[in-house]
C-alpha positions as a Markdown table, in Angstrom:
| # | Residue | x | y | z |
|---|---|---|---|---|
| 1 | Met | -10.0 | -36.2 | 42.7 |
| 2 | Ala | -7.0 | -34.9 | 40.8 |
| 3 | Glu | -7.1 | -37.8 | 38.4 |
| 4 | Ala | -10.8 | -37.4 | 37.9 |
| 5 | Arg | -10.3 | -33.7 | 37.2 |
| 6 | Ile | -7.6 | -34.4 | 34.6 |
| 7 | Gly | -9.8 | -37.0 | 33.0 |
| 8 | Leu | -12.6 | -34.5 | 32.6 |
| 9 | Ile | -10.5 | -32.0 | 30.5 |
| 10 | Pro | -10.5 | -34.0 | 27.2 |
| 11 | Ala | -14.3 | -34.5 | 27.6 |
| 12 | Leu | -14.8 | -30.8 | 28.3 |
| 13 | Leu | -12.6 | -29.8 | 25.4 |
| 14 | Leu | -14.5 | -32.1 | 23.1 |
| 15 | Ala | -17.9 | -30.9 | 24.3 |
| 16 | Gly | -16.8 | -27.3 | 24.1 |
| 17 | Gly | -15.2 | -27.8 | 20.7 |
| 18 | Val | -18.3 | -29.3 | 19.2 |
| 19 | Ala | -20.6 | -26.7 | 20.8 |
| 20 | Phe | -18.5 | -23.6 | 19.9 |
| 21 | Ala | -16.4 | -24.5 | 16.8 |
| 22 | Gly | -19.1 | -23.4 | 14.3 |
| 23 | Leu | -19.4 | -20.0 | 16.1 |
| 24 | Lys | -15.8 | -19.4 | 16.7 |
| 25 | Val | -14.4 | -20.1 | 13.2 |
| 26 | Gly | -15.9 | -16.8 | 12.0 |
| 27 | Glu | -14.2 | -15.0 | 14.9 |
| 28 | Gly | -10.7 | -16.3 | 14.2 |
| 29 | Ile | -10.6 | -19.8 | 15.6 |
| 30 | Glu | -8.9 | -21.8 | 12.9 |
| 31 | Arg | -8.8 | -25.3 | 14.5 |
| 32 | Phe | -8.3 | -27.1 | 17.7 |
| 33 | Arg | -6.4 | -30.4 | 18.2 |
| 34 | Met | -7.6 | -32.9 | 20.7 |
| 35 | Ala | -4.5 | -35.1 | 20.5 |
| 36 | Asp | -2.1 | -32.5 | 21.9 |
| 37 | Arg | -4.7 | -30.2 | 23.5 |
| 38 | Ser | -3.9 | -27.1 | 21.5 |
| 39 | Ile | -5.9 | -24.5 | 19.6 |
| 40 | Val | -4.8 | -22.5 | 16.5 |
| 41 | Val | -6.2 | -19.0 | 16.2 |
| 42 | Lys | -5.8 | -16.0 | 13.8 |
| 43 | Gly | -5.4 | -12.5 | 15.2 |
| 44 | Leu | -6.5 | -9.6 | 13.0 |
| 45 | Ala | -5.4 | -6.0 | 13.4 |
| 46 | Glu | -6.2 | -3.0 | 11.2 |
| 47 | Arg | -5.3 | 0.6 | 11.3 |
| 48 | Asp | -6.1 | 3.6 | 9.1 |
| 49 | Val | -3.1 | 5.9 | 8.5 |
| 50 | Lys | -2.2 | 8.8 | 6.3 |
| 51 | Ser | 0.5 | 8.8 | 3.7 |
| 52 | Asp | 3.6 | 10.7 | 4.7 |
| 53 | Phe | 5.3 | 11.3 | 1.3 |
| 54 | Ala | 4.2 | 12.0 | -2.3 |
| 55 | Val | 5.8 | 11.6 | -5.7 |
| 56 | Trp | 4.2 | 13.4 | -8.6 |
| 57 | Thr | 5.6 | 13.2 | -12.1 |
| 58 | Leu | 4.4 | 15.6 | -14.7 |
| 59 | Ser | 5.4 | 14.3 | -18.2 |
| 60 | Phe | 5.0 | 16.3 | -21.4 |
| 61 | Arg | 5.6 | 15.5 | -25.1 |
| 62 | Arg | 6.2 | 17.2 | -28.3 |
| 63 | Ala | 6.7 | 16.1 | -32.0 |
| 64 | Ala | 7.8 | 17.9 | -35.1 |
| 65 | Asp | 9.8 | 17.4 | -38.3 |
| 66 | Glu | 12.7 | 19.5 | -37.0 |
| 67 | Phe | 14.8 | 18.6 | -34.0 |
| 68 | Ser | 15.2 | 22.2 | -32.9 |
| 69 | Ala | 11.5 | 22.7 | -32.9 |
| 70 | Val | 10.9 | 19.8 | -30.6 |
| 71 | Gln | 13.7 | 20.8 | -28.3 |
| 72 | Gln | 12.6 | 24.4 | -28.0 |
| 73 | Ala | 9.0 | 23.4 | -27.4 |
| 74 | Leu | 9.9 | 21.0 | -24.7 |
| 75 | Ala | 12.2 | 23.5 | -23.0 |
| 76 | Ala | 9.3 | 26.0 | -23.0 |
| 77 | Asp | 7.0 | 23.4 | -21.6 |
| 78 | Arg | 9.5 | 22.5 | -18.9 |
| 79 | Asp | 9.8 | 26.2 | -17.8 |
| 80 | Gln | 6.0 | 26.5 | -17.6 |
| 81 | Val | 5.7 | 23.4 | -15.5 |
| 82 | Val | 8.4 | 24.5 | -13.1 |
| 83 | Ser | 6.8 | 28.0 | -12.9 |
| 84 | Phe | 3.4 | 26.4 | -12.1 |
| 85 | Leu | 4.9 | 24.3 | -9.3 |
| 86 | His | 6.6 | 27.3 | -7.8 |
| 87 | Gly | 3.3 | 29.1 | -7.9 |
| 88 | Gln | 1.8 | 26.2 | -6.0 |
| 89 | Gly | 4.4 | 26.7 | -3.2 |
| 90 | Phe | 6.9 | 24.0 | -4.0 |
| 91 | Thr | 10.6 | 24.8 | -3.5 |
| 92 | Asp | 13.5 | 23.8 | -5.7 |
| 93 | Asp | 14.4 | 21.2 | -3.2 |
| 94 | Glu | 11.1 | 19.5 | -3.8 |
| 95 | Ile | 11.3 | 19.8 | -7.6 |
| 96 | Glu | 13.4 | 17.5 | -9.7 |
| 97 | Val | 13.9 | 18.4 | -13.4 |
| 98 | Arg | 15.0 | 15.6 | -15.6 |
| 99 | Pro | 16.9 | 16.0 | -18.9 |
| 100 | Leu | 14.9 | 16.4 | -22.1 |
| 101 | Gln | 14.8 | 13.5 | -24.5 |
| 102 | Val | 14.4 | 13.8 | -28.3 |
| 103 | Gln | 14.3 | 10.8 | -30.6 |
| 104 | Asp | 14.8 | 10.6 | -34.4 |
| 105 | Leu | 12.2 | 8.0 | -35.4 |
| 106 | Leu | 13.9 | 7.4 | -38.8 |
| 107 | Ala | 17.3 | 6.7 | -37.1 |
| 108 | Arg | 16.1 | 3.6 | -35.4 |
| 109 | Glu | 17.5 | 0.4 | -36.9 |
| 110 | Tyr | 14.2 | -1.4 | -37.1 |
| 111 | Gly | 12.0 | 1.7 | -37.3 |
| 112 | Pro | 9.5 | 2.5 | -40.1 |
| 113 | Asp | 10.6 | 4.1 | -43.4 |
| 114 | Arg | 7.9 | 6.8 | -43.1 |
| 115 | Val | 6.5 | 8.6 | -40.1 |
| 116 | Ala | 4.1 | 11.5 | -39.7 |
| 117 | Leu | 6.6 | 13.5 | -37.6 |
| 118 | Arg | 10.2 | 12.6 | -37.6 |
| 119 | Phe | 11.3 | 13.8 | -34.1 |
| 120 | Asn | 9.5 | 12.8 | -31.0 |
| 121 | Gly | 10.5 | 14.1 | -27.5 |
| 122 | Gln | 9.5 | 14.2 | -23.9 |
| 123 | Gly | 10.4 | 15.8 | -20.6 |
| 124 | Gln | 9.6 | 15.2 | -17.0 |
| 125 | Val | 9.4 | 17.3 | -13.9 |
| 126 | Thr | 8.9 | 15.4 | -10.6 |
| 127 | Val | 7.7 | 16.7 | -7.3 |
| 128 | Lys | 8.9 | 14.8 | -4.2 |
| 129 | Ser | 7.5 | 16.1 | -1.0 |
| 130 | Ala | 6.4 | 15.2 | 2.5 |
| 131 | Arg | 3.6 | 17.8 | 2.1 |
| 132 | Val | 1.1 | 15.3 | 0.7 |
| 133 | Asp | -1.9 | 17.6 | 1.0 |
| 134 | Ala | -0.2 | 20.3 | -1.0 |
| 135 | Val | 0.6 | 17.8 | -3.7 |
| 136 | Ala | -2.9 | 16.5 | -3.8 |
| 137 | Ala | -4.3 | 20.1 | -4.1 |
| 138 | Ala | -1.8 | 21.0 | -6.9 |
| 139 | Ser | -2.6 | 17.9 | -8.9 |
| 140 | Asn | -6.2 | 19.2 | -9.2 |
| 141 | Arg | -5.1 | 22.6 | -10.4 |
| 142 | Ile | -3.3 | 21.8 | -13.7 |
| 143 | Asp | -5.8 | 23.5 | -16.0 |
| 144 | Pro | -3.6 | 26.5 | -16.6 |
| 145 | Leu | -0.9 | 24.2 | -18.0 |
| 146 | Ile | -3.3 | 22.5 | -20.4 |
| 147 | Lys | -4.7 | 25.9 | -21.5 |
| 148 | Ala | -1.1 | 27.0 | -22.2 |
| 149 | Gly | -0.7 | 24.1 | -24.6 |
| 150 | Val | 1.5 | 21.8 | -22.4 |
| 151 | Gln | 0.7 | 18.2 | -23.5 |
| 152 | Leu | 0.7 | 16.4 | -20.2 |
| 153 | Gly | 0.7 | 12.7 | -19.9 |
| 154 | Gly | 2.5 | 9.8 | -21.5 |
| 155 | Asp | 4.4 | 8.5 | -18.4 |
| 156 | Gly | 2.2 | 5.5 | -18.0 |
| 157 | Glu | 0.9 | 6.7 | -14.6 |
| 158 | Gly | -1.8 | 9.1 | -15.8 |
| 159 | Gly | -0.1 | 12.1 | -14.2 |
| 160 | Trp | -1.5 | 11.3 | -10.8 |
| 161 | Pro | 0.6 | 11.6 | -7.6 |
| 162 | Arg | 1.8 | 8.4 | -5.9 |
| 163 | Tyr | 1.4 | 8.4 | -2.1 |
| 164 | Gln | 3.8 | 6.5 | 0.1 |
| 165 | Leu | 4.0 | 5.5 | 3.7 |
| 166 | Arg | 7.7 | 5.8 | 4.6 |
| 167 | Gly | 7.1 | 5.6 | 8.3 |
| 168 | Phe | 5.8 | 2.1 | 7.9 |
| 169 | Asn | 8.4 | 0.5 | 10.2 |
| 170 | Asp | 7.4 | 2.9 | 13.1 |
| 171 | Ile | 3.8 | 1.5 | 13.0 |
| 172 | Lys | 4.6 | -2.2 | 12.3 |
| 173 | Pro | 5.5 | -3.2 | 15.9 |
| 174 | Gln | 2.2 | -1.7 | 17.3 |
| 175 | Leu | 0.1 | -3.5 | 14.6 |
| 176 | Leu | 1.7 | -6.8 | 15.3 |
| 177 | Glu | 1.2 | -6.4 | 19.0 |
| 178 | Glu | -2.5 | -5.7 | 18.4 |
| 179 | Ala | -2.8 | -8.8 | 16.3 |
| 180 | Thr | -1.2 | -10.9 | 19.0 |
| 181 | Leu | -3.5 | -9.5 | 21.7 |
| 182 | Ser | -6.5 | -10.2 | 19.4 |
| 183 | Ala | -5.4 | -13.8 | 18.9 |
| 184 | Arg | -4.8 | -14.4 | 22.6 |
| 185 | Glu | -8.1 | -13.0 | 23.6 |
| 186 | Gln | -10.0 | -15.2 | 21.2 |
| 187 | Ala | -8.0 | -18.3 | 22.4 |
| 188 | Arg | -8.7 | -17.3 | 26.0 |
| 189 | Lys | -12.4 | -17.1 | 25.5 |
| 190 | Phe | -12.5 | -20.4 | 23.6 |
| 191 | Ala | -10.6 | -22.1 | 26.4 |
| 192 | Ala | -12.9 | -20.7 | 29.0 |
| 193 | Asp | -16.0 | -21.8 | 27.1 |
| 194 | Ala | -14.5 | -25.3 | 26.9 |
| 195 | Gly | -13.7 | -25.4 | 30.6 |
| 196 | Ala | -9.9 | -25.3 | 30.1 |
| 197 | Thr | -7.1 | -22.9 | 30.8 |
| 198 | Leu | -5.1 | -21.2 | 28.1 |
| 199 | Gly | -1.5 | -22.3 | 28.1 |
| 200 | Pro | 1.7 | -20.8 | 26.5 |
| 201 | Val | 2.2 | -20.2 | 22.8 |
| 202 | Lys | 3.5 | -23.3 | 21.0 |
| 203 | Ser | 4.1 | -21.6 | 17.6 |
| 204 | Ala | 3.5 | -18.3 | 15.9 |
| 205 | Asn | 3.4 | -16.9 | 12.4 |
| 206 | Gln | 3.2 | -13.1 | 12.4 |
| 207 | Gly | 2.1 | -12.9 | 8.8 |
| 208 | Ala | 2.7 | -10.1 | 6.3 |
| 209 | Ile | 1.3 | -6.6 | 6.7 |
| 210 | Arg | -0.7 | -5.5 | 3.7 |
| 211 | Ile | -1.1 | -1.9 | 2.7 |
| 212 | Leu | -4.5 | -1.3 | 1.2 |
| 213 | Asp | -6.2 | 1.8 | -0.1 |
| 214 | Asp | -8.4 | 3.8 | 2.3 |
| 215 | Asp | -11.5 | 1.7 | 1.7 |
| 216 | Gly | -9.7 | -1.6 | 2.1 |
| 217 | Ser | -9.4 | -2.3 | -1.6 |
| 218 | Asp | -6.4 | -4.1 | -3.1 |
| 219 | Met | -6.6 | -2.1 | -6.4 |
| 220 | Asp | -3.8 | 0.4 | -6.0 |
| 221 | Ser | -3.0 | 1.8 | -2.6 |
| 222 | Ser | -0.4 | 4.3 | -4.0 |
| 223 | Arg | -3.2 | 6.5 | -5.4 |
| 224 | Thr | -4.8 | 7.3 | -2.1 |
| 225 | Ile | -3.5 | 9.5 | 0.7 |
| 226 | Gly | -5.3 | 7.5 | 3.3 |
| 227 | Lys | -4.2 | 3.9 | 3.7 |
| 228 | Arg | -5.4 | 0.9 | 5.7 |
| 229 | Leu | -2.8 | -1.5 | 7.2 |
| 230 | Arg | -3.9 | -5.0 | 7.8 |
| 231 | Val | -2.2 | -8.0 | 9.3 |
| 232 | Val | -3.4 | -11.5 | 10.1 |
| 233 | Ser | -1.1 | -13.4 | 12.5 |
| 234 | Thr | -1.5 | -17.1 | 13.4 |
| 235 | Phe | -0.8 | -18.6 | 16.8 |
| 236 | Glu | -1.0 | -22.0 | 18.3 |
| 237 | Phe | -1.7 | -22.1 | 22.1 |
| 238 | Ser | -1.7 | -25.1 | 24.4 |
| 239 | Leu | -4.7 | -25.9 | 26.5 |
| 240 | Gln | -4.5 | -27.2 | 30.0 |
């Protein structure tokens, strides 16, 4: 009887595989192998989380024919930006003021012979804070700076805050565990449908965790406070 039972397993696996393969592929079943009685499955895990740190750079520019005029205008702009940030509740520990830069366009070796305004300068003030909601709110209240004549922009980032997930490593083990459980459950159901017993893991690839924006898009997750973490792990289980 034992020999007859063992002989039934390949037939049951084949029948089960043919009957269920089309349905199970969409659920994470990648393939099954008759030769070594194994099944390869993918486990998916997702989690919506909130950013825990923000970096917001406010850049401003000035241009004039006199060096001193540019330098003085930039210094005044810098003071207004810092004052605005203090008014939004940010402390000096959260505000980083970078040195002003002024460039003589006619002094460049390969520059043009004539320019509209000889001196061009820029300054930057950066907010670095774990208070992501405060940064998001302040970034929508910059109208007073624009009305005051501060020429914001020019840093290549559009002046929008960048939101980070610095506690990523604290969440990673939980996410990988969820992906593992998902794969094992799918493999167990497939084995049961095929009349077999799920055996131990033969190989595993945990895969890379992707950080997406809050609607699952790949566009640019740094621009959204909410983020979606996604991992797809691949496991090969033996079937008995």
